[in-house]
NUZA-155873 format. One record per residue (C-alpha): residue in three letters; residue number from 0; x, y, z; chain. Coordinates in Angstrom, 3 decimals. Example, Ala and Ser with C-alpha at 12.3 -4.5 7.8 and 13.67 -1.06 7.14 Angstrom:
BEGIN
> Ala, 0, 12.300, -4.500, 7.800, A .
> Ser, 1, 13.670, -1.060, 7.140, A .
//
This chain:
BEGIN
> Met, 0, -4.621, -35.897, -7.820, A .
> Thr, 1, -8.192, -36.280, -8.303, A .
> Glu, 2, -10.601, -33.735, -8.093, A .
> Thr, 3, -12.083, -34.765, -4.757, A .
> Thr, 4, -8.662, -35.021, -2.968, A .
> Thr, 5, -7.742, -31.752, -4.600, A .
> Ala, 6, -11.280, -30.101, -2.854, A .
> Thr, 7, -10.739, -31.535, 0.357, A .
> Arg, 8, -6.886, -30.170, 0.997, A .
> Thr, 9, -7.910, -26.287, -0.302, A .
> Ser, 10, -8.408, -23.815, 1.670, A .
> Arg, 11, -11.126, -23.305, 4.776, A .
> Ser, 12, -11.653, -20.174, 3.460, A .
> Asp, 13, -13.955, -21.875, 0.899, A .
> Arg, 14, -16.205, -23.507, 2.474, A .
> Ala, 15, -19.299, -21.697, 3.072, A .
> Pro, 16, -20.346, -19.396, 6.103, A .
> Ala, 17, -21.121, -20.541, 9.132, A .
> Glu, 18, -22.603, -18.885, 12.126, A .
> Leu, 19, -20.462, -17.225, 14.608, A .
> Ser, 20, -19.917, -19.627, 17.505, A .
> Asp, 21, -19.791, -18.846, 21.379, A .
> Arg, 22, -15.948, -18.372, 21.204, A .
> Ser, 23, -15.990, -15.680, 18.639, A .
> Arg, 24, -18.821, -13.614, 19.804, A .
> Ala, 25, -16.281, -14.243, 22.928, A .
> Glu, 26, -13.499, -13.063, 20.935, A .
> Asn, 27, -15.362, -10.280, 18.720, A .
> Arg, 28, -16.037, -8.742, 23.056, A .
> Leu, 29, -12.636, -8.996, 24.079, A .
> Gly, 30, -11.478, -7.623, 20.643, A .
> Trp, 31, -13.620, -4.445, 21.154, A .
> Lys, 32, -12.765, -3.740, 24.254, A .
> Leu, 33, -9.021, -4.184, 24.036, A .
> Ala, 34, -8.975, -2.136, 21.117, A .
> Ala, 35, -11.274, 0.704, 23.037, A .
> Pro, 36, -8.741, 2.476, 24.480, A .
> Ala, 37, -7.062, 3.286, 21.293, A .
> Val, 38, -10.089, 3.851, 19.671, A .
> Val, 39, -11.406, 6.674, 21.495, A .
> Val, 40, -7.439, 8.721, 21.847, A .
> Met, 41, -7.190, 8.106, 18.402, A .
> Leu, 42, -10.834, 10.194, 17.554, A .
> Leu, 43, -9.771, 12.943, 20.053, A .
> Val, 44, -6.486, 13.900, 18.797, A .
> Thr, 45, -7.751, 13.415, 14.852, A .
> Ala, 46, -11.421, 14.062, 15.285, A .
> Tyr, 47, -10.378, 17.801, 15.440, A .
> Pro, 48, -8.307, 17.995, 12.646, A .
> Met, 49, -10.860, 16.053, 10.505, A .
> Phe, 50, -13.976, 18.749, 11.008, A .
> Arg, 51, -11.431, 21.930, 10.262, A .
> Ala, 52, -10.534, 20.649, 7.237, A .
> Leu, 53, -13.940, 20.105, 6.483, A .
> Tyr, 54, -15.318, 22.985, 7.295, A .
> Leu, 55, -12.515, 25.172, 5.853, A .
> Ser, 56, -13.541, 23.080, 3.031, A .
> Leu, 57, -16.557, 25.154, 2.858, A .
> Phe, 58, -14.871, 28.487, 2.405, A .
> Gln, 59, -12.999, 30.379, -0.202, A .
> Tyr, 60, -10.049, 31.133, 2.059, A .
> Arg, 61, -6.648, 32.296, 0.766, A .
> Leu, 62, -4.102, 32.543, 4.142, A .
> Thr, 63, -2.636, 35.264, 2.767, A .
> Ala, 64, -5.956, 37.306, 3.018, A .
> Pro, 65, -7.701, 35.666, 5.960, A .
> Glu, 66, -10.388, 39.007, 5.820, A .
> Asp, 67, -11.632, 37.860, 2.205, A .
> Arg, 68, -12.868, 34.704, 3.562, A .
> Gln, 69, -16.176, 33.274, 1.898, A .
> Phe, 70, -18.968, 31.034, 2.505, A .
> Val, 71, -19.020, 29.425, -1.426, A .
> Gly, 72, -20.698, 25.257, 0.344, A .
> Leu, 73, -19.485, 23.174, -1.895, A .
> Ala, 74, -17.843, 24.794, -5.120, A .
> Asn, 75, -14.226, 23.827, -4.095, A .
> Tyr, 76, -15.361, 20.256, -4.410, A .
> Leu, 77, -17.205, 20.459, -7.550, A .
> Thr, 78, -13.689, 22.909, -8.824, A .
> Val, 79, -11.851, 20.399, -7.728, A .
> Leu, 80, -13.734, 17.406, -9.845, A .
> Thr, 81, -14.147, 19.042, -12.628, A .
> Asp, 82, -10.263, 19.609, -13.268, A .
> Glu, 83, -8.513, 17.851, -15.406, A .
> Ile, 84, -5.383, 18.197, -13.101, A .
> Trp, 85, -7.060, 16.226, -10.103, A .
> Trp, 86, -7.757, 13.287, -12.460, A .
> Arg, 87, -4.893, 13.556, -13.958, A .
> Asp, 88, -2.795, 13.008, -10.454, A .
> Val, 89, -5.224, 10.612, -9.735, A .
> Gly, 90, -4.310, 8.715, -12.613, A .
> Val, 91, -0.490, 9.077, -11.975, A .
> Thr, 92, -1.484, 7.494, -7.851, A .
> Val, 93, -2.918, 4.796, -9.385, A .
> Phe, 94, -0.339, 4.170, -11.613, A .
> Ile, 95, 2.329, 3.868, -9.297, A .
> Met, 96, -0.264, 2.411, -6.375, A .
> Val, 97, -1.421, -0.118, -8.691, A .
> Val, 98, 2.927, -0.668, -10.152, A .
> Thr, 99, 4.324, -1.143, -6.884, A .
> Val, 100, 1.883, -3.064, -5.136, A .
> Ala, 101, 1.894, -5.849, -7.751, A .
> Val, 102, 5.656, -5.786, -7.832, A .
> Glu, 103, 5.889, -6.017, -3.974, A .
> Leu, 104, 4.012, -8.608, -4.007, A .
> Val, 105, 5.781, -10.572, -6.292, A .
> Ile, 106, 9.168, -9.852, -4.740, A .
> Gly, 107, 7.819, -9.978, -1.600, A .
> Phe, 108, 6.379, -13.367, -1.748, A .
> Ala, 109, 9.481, -14.874, -2.793, A .
> Phe, 110, 11.832, -13.074, -0.244, A .
> Ala, 111, 9.320, -14.656, 2.346, A .
> Met, 112, 9.998, -17.816, 0.774, A .
> Val, 113, 13.411, -17.630, 1.609, A .
> Met, 114, 13.189, -16.436, 5.121, A .
> His, 115, 10.840, -19.338, 5.822, A .
> Arg, 116, 12.692, -22.271, 4.273, A .
> Ile, 117, 16.362, -21.005, 4.201, A .
> Ile, 118, 17.977, -23.286, 7.392, A .
> Phe, 119, 21.893, -21.707, 8.036, A .
> Ala, 120, 21.764, -18.146, 8.654, A .
> Arg, 121, 18.213, -17.580, 9.319, A .
> Gly, 122, 18.982, -14.290, 11.353, A .
> Val, 123, 21.438, -12.893, 9.118, A .
> Val, 124, 18.988, -13.089, 5.868, A .
> Arg, 125, 16.011, -11.937, 7.540, A .
> Thr, 126, 17.925, -8.759, 9.139, A .
> Ser, 127, 19.376, -8.210, 5.626, A .
> Ile, 128, 15.885, -8.486, 3.461, A .
> Leu, 129, 14.474, -6.099, 6.121, A .
> Ile, 130, 17.512, -3.337, 6.443, A .
> Pro, 131, 16.004, -0.945, 3.386, A .
> Tyr, 132, 12.765, -0.757, 4.956, A .
> Gly, 133, 14.452, 1.002, 8.368, A .
> Ile, 134, 15.637, 3.501, 6.210, A .
> Ile, 135, 14.458, 6.696, 6.282, A .
> Thr, 136, 12.156, 7.019, 2.861, A .
> Val, 137, 13.537, 10.863, 2.498, A .
> Val, 138, 17.174, 9.269, 2.519, A .
> Ser, 139, 15.640, 7.030, 0.408, A .
> Ala, 140, 14.770, 8.630, -2.359, A .
> Phe, 141, 18.007, 11.162, -1.927, A .
> Ala, 142, 20.126, 8.558, -2.414, A .
> Trp, 143, 17.619, 6.857, -5.781, A .
> Gln, 144, 18.399, 10.667, -6.612, A .
> Phe, 145, 21.455, 9.983, -7.015, A .
> Ala, 146, 21.843, 6.896, -8.765, A .
> Phe, 147, 19.565, 7.854, -12.070, A .
> Ser, 148, 20.844, 11.718, -11.646, A .
> Leu, 149, 22.423, 12.414, -15.287, A .
> Asn, 150, 25.675, 13.817, -14.231, A .
> Asn, 151, 26.245, 11.770, -10.847, A .
> Gly, 152, 24.435, 8.702, -10.763, A .
> Phe, 153, 25.468, 5.428, -12.513, A .
> Val, 154, 22.213, 3.801, -13.803, A .
> Asn, 155, 23.474, 4.449, -16.442, A .
> Gly, 156, 26.703, 3.100, -16.830, A .
> Trp, 157, 25.240, -0.141, -15.401, A .
> Leu, 158, 23.082, -0.445, -18.218, A .
> Pro, 159, 24.192, -1.633, -21.261, A .
> Phe, 160, 20.857, -0.643, -23.527, A .
> Val, 161, 20.695, 2.978, -21.867, A .
> Ala, 162, 23.128, 5.522, -23.479, A .
> Asp, 163, 24.979, 7.384, -20.844, A .
> Asp, 164, 23.613, 11.073, -21.415, A .
> Tyr, 165, 19.896, 9.470, -20.932, A .
> Asn, 166, 17.947, 11.984, -18.819, A .
> Trp, 167, 15.433, 9.633, -16.474, A .
> Phe, 168, 14.077, 12.859, -15.106, A .
> Gly, 169, 13.446, 14.396, -18.571, A .
> Gly, 170, 10.195, 12.644, -19.503, A .
> Thr, 171, 7.094, 10.984, -17.697, A .
> Trp, 172, 7.305, 7.569, -17.858, A .
> Ser, 173, 10.920, 7.175, -17.434, A .
> Ser, 174, 10.868, 9.877, -13.948, A .
> Leu, 175, 7.936, 7.196, -12.748, A .
> Phe, 176, 10.399, 4.051, -13.340, A .
> Ala, 177, 12.542, 5.554, -11.056, A .
> Ile, 178, 10.330, 6.692, -8.817, A .
> Cys, 179, 8.528, 3.046, -8.570, A .
> Met, 180, 11.360, 2.020, -7.602, A .
> Ser, 181, 12.794, 3.500, -4.689, A .
> Glu, 182, 9.184, 2.719, -3.667, A .
> Ile, 183, 9.391, -0.619, -4.406, A .
> Trp, 184, 12.883, -1.067, -3.077, A .
> Lys, 185, 12.363, 0.535, 0.101, A .
> Thr, 186, 9.105, -1.115, 1.092, A .
> Thr, 187, 9.204, -4.544, -0.580, A .
> Pro, 188, 10.521, -5.410, 3.496, A .
> Phe, 189, 7.174, -4.800, 4.894, A .
> Met, 190, 6.029, -6.902, 2.626, A .
> Ser, 191, 7.597, -9.941, 2.732, A .
> Leu, 192, 7.316, -9.558, 6.565, A .
> Leu, 193, 3.525, -9.312, 6.385, A .
> Leu, 194, 3.865, -12.590, 3.735, A .
> Leu, 195, 6.406, -14.590, 6.399, A .
> Ala, 196, 4.021, -14.410, 8.534, A .
> Gly, 197, 0.994, -15.657, 6.960, A .
> Leu, 198, 3.316, -18.155, 5.542, A .
> Ser, 199, 3.953, -19.609, 8.878, A .
> Gln, 200, 0.681, -20.513, 9.061, A .
> Val, 201, -0.060, -23.028, 6.330, A .
> Ser, 202, 0.362, -26.335, 7.320, A .
> Glu, 203, 2.694, -28.388, 6.612, A .
> Asp, 204, 0.852, -31.468, 7.016, A .
> Met, 205, -1.150, -29.960, 4.045, A .
> Leu, 206, 1.808, -29.306, 1.728, A .
> Glu, 207, 2.858, -32.941, 2.594, A .
> Ala, 208, 0.039, -34.692, 1.927, A .
> Ala, 209, -0.478, -32.801, -1.006, A .
> Lys, 210, 2.889, -33.972, -2.803, A .
> Val, 211, 2.150, -37.892, -1.365, A .
> Asp, 212, -0.974, -37.365, -4.311, A .
> Gly, 213, 1.658, -36.276, -6.360, A .
> Ala, 214, 1.054, -32.591, -6.826, A .
> Ser, 215, 3.590, -30.663, -8.630, A .
> Trp, 216, 5.568, -27.565, -6.613, A .
> Trp, 217, 3.411, -25.205, -8.910, A .
> Gln, 218, -0.177, -27.382, -7.774, A .
> Arg, 219, 1.135, -26.952, -3.871, A .
> Leu, 220, 1.552, -23.327, -4.671, A .
> Tyr, 221, -1.906, -21.950, -6.134, A .
> Lys, 222, -4.665, -24.685, -4.191, A .
> Val, 223, -2.745, -25.127, -1.014, A .
> Ile, 224, 0.081, -22.501, 0.066, A .
> Leu, 225, -2.060, -19.070, -1.343, A .
> Pro, 226, -5.560, -20.191, -0.630, A .
> Asn, 227, -4.874, -20.669, 2.946, A .
> Met, 228, -2.654, -17.242, 2.848, A .
> Lys, 229, -5.408, -15.419, 1.500, A .
> Ala, 230, -6.107, -13.350, 4.617, A .
> Ala, 231, -2.123, -12.189, 5.389, A .
> Ile, 232, -2.146, -11.543, 1.430, A .
> Met, 233, -5.164, -9.017, 2.020, A .
> Val, 234, -3.313, -7.072, 5.010, A .
> Ala, 235, -0.147, -7.361, 2.974, A .
> Val, 236, -2.106, -5.411, -0.113, A .
> Leu, 237, -4.173, -3.442, 1.938, A .
> Phe, 238, -1.927, -1.531, 3.982, A .
> Arg, 239, 0.743, -0.442, 0.844, A .
> Ala, 240, -1.790, 0.366, -1.226, A .
> Leu, 241, -3.025, 2.113, 1.132, A .
> Asp, 242, 0.522, 4.069, 2.001, A .
> Ala, 243, 1.605, 4.059, -1.764, A .
> Phe, 244, -1.997, 6.225, -2.469, A .
> Arg, 245, -0.738, 8.534, -0.262, A .
> Ile, 246, 3.111, 8.145, -1.727, A .
> Phe, 247, 4.679, 12.194, -1.314, A .
> Asp, 248, 7.995, 11.951, -0.135, A .
> Asn, 249, 9.742, 10.162, -3.300, A .
> Ile, 250, 7.977, 12.363, -5.308, A .
> Tyr, 251, 8.632, 15.185, -3.438, A .
> Ile, 252, 13.279, 14.807, -3.447, A .
> Met, 253, 12.838, 13.300, -6.847, A .
> Thr, 254, 10.701, 15.177, -9.175, A .
> Arg, 255, 9.028, 18.152, -7.059, A .
> Gly, 256, 5.969, 16.687, -9.673, A .
> Ala, 257, 7.782, 17.704, -12.501, A .
> Gln, 258, 6.739, 16.100, -15.602, A .
> Asn, 259, 3.147, 14.998, -15.028, A .
> Thr, 260, 4.390, 13.268, -12.107, A .
> Glu, 261, 2.432, 14.920, -9.757, A .
> Ser, 262, -0.069, 12.678, -6.675, A .
> Val, 263, -2.686, 13.659, -5.127, A .
> Ser, 264, -0.620, 14.115, -1.697, A .
> Phe, 265, 2.056, 16.465, -3.999, A .
> Leu, 266, -0.791, 18.171, -5.120, A .
> Thr, 267, -3.046, 19.233, -1.346, A .
> Tyr, 268, 0.427, 20.122, -0.566, A .
> Arg, 269, 0.784, 22.599, -2.914, A .
> Gln, 270, -2.379, 23.917, -2.825, A .
> Ile, 271, -2.131, 24.153, 1.001, A .
> Ile, 272, 1.951, 24.726, 1.886, A .
> Glu, 273, 2.956, 26.573, -1.776, A .
> Gln, 274, -0.120, 28.974, -2.445, A .
> Phe, 275, -1.868, 29.298, 0.834, A .
> Glu, 276, -4.976, 28.025, -0.386, A .
> Leu, 277, -6.598, 26.980, 2.544, A .
> Gly, 278, -10.211, 26.396, 1.633, A .
> Met, 279, -9.138, 24.121, -1.798, A .
> Gly, 280, -6.643, 22.451, 0.512, A .
> Ser, 281, -8.510, 21.481, 2.433, A .
> Ala, 282, -11.100, 20.004, 0.159, A .
> Leu, 283, -8.269, 18.633, -1.673, A .
> Ser, 284, -7.950, 16.588, 1.360, A .
> Val, 285, -10.797, 15.472, 1.987, A .
> Leu, 286, -11.210, 13.683, -1.211, A .
> Leu, 287, -8.019, 12.403, -0.096, A .
> Phe, 288, -9.454, 11.221, 3.067, A .
> Leu, 289, -12.343, 9.393, 0.586, A .
> Ser, 290, -10.324, 8.027, -1.376, A .
> Val, 291, -7.999, 6.124, 0.963, A .
> Leu, 292, -11.526, 4.663, 2.453, A .
> Leu, 293, -13.133, 3.890, -0.708, A .
> Leu, 294, -10.108, 2.024, -1.246, A .
> Ala, 295, -9.904, 0.204, 1.575, A .
> Phe, 296, -13.736, -1.258, 1.423, A .
> Gly, 297, -12.773, -2.636, -1.991, A .
> Ile, 298, -9.509, -4.280, -1.031, A .
> Val, 299, -11.484, -6.369, 1.917, A .
> Lys, 300, -14.491, -6.945, -0.732, A .
> Leu, 301, -12.356, -7.842, -3.414, A .
> Phe, 302, -10.365, -10.631, -0.787, A .
> Lys, 303, -13.946, -11.646, 0.627, A .
> Val, 304, -11.353, -13.222, 3.487, A .
> Asp, 305, -13.723, -14.991, 5.881, A .
> Leu, 306, -11.504, -14.026, 9.545, A .
> Ala, 307, -13.596, -16.688, 11.164, A .
> Ala, 308, -12.111, -19.752, 8.860, A .
> Ala, 309, -9.082, -17.813, 8.417, A .
> Arg, 310, -8.484, -18.562, 12.200, A .
> Gly, 311, -9.507, -22.240, 12.201, A .
> Glu, 312, -12.805, -21.965, 13.306, A .
> Ser, 313, -15.836, -23.740, 11.744, A .
//
């Protein structure tokens, strides 16, 4: 396939950005009008808890001694950011997020290809793939904890290279492996569903033209399919990365933070619920919120998706 033909049939997102058309401006205005009521309701519901957490984070405030509340300014944030426990938990959280999202992206894309191409029993296949996502996270975590259990689990018996008395929850990396497996099994269907929506937008004419020009399956994948799915991939990665960064349920059920498997969300839970430190816990919750915002900003900037081009506009 020649360079000219390849360049012609690559994604529209590679084109130089153009000025917004009247149609785009009208759609943007309509989008704001449709989203405004939901945004207003969300702000009314979430604004008070957010500002309350920000306010409490400026105090040394223990729930068991409310009369001893003292204003300390940004001291709680300084304490958190200079504590190795915070950075250790951030590292654990980032590790879980990167591993799970990367594996889910690959497996989810494979599932999306199957669901998109299958002809017979399409509804049955799609329903079967989506079953794990319909299971409550706590139930899923208990099931995986049982599977990896030393006394009652069946994973050791199924894996010939693992000893029968191997304790998966006896070390950091093996515990993280079990947590990641439970997260991947539970949320890969969500990733595949988002990728399926993007895959359905890839033009069959472009694929057929590339095939006629002699492009192999891998060439069609990298030069036609993936570039035209860039917006869908960004949405899938964004949603799952934000969700994985706030992981709590699986860690709470499977390890309760033991063996250095504590996430940032679990650290916040320990400070507020177990130790009644509302000031320090509020500072942690604010930092978690800011981390999620920074993560979302970074992912959007990394993909550099032109939404107008993704809609097919010039």
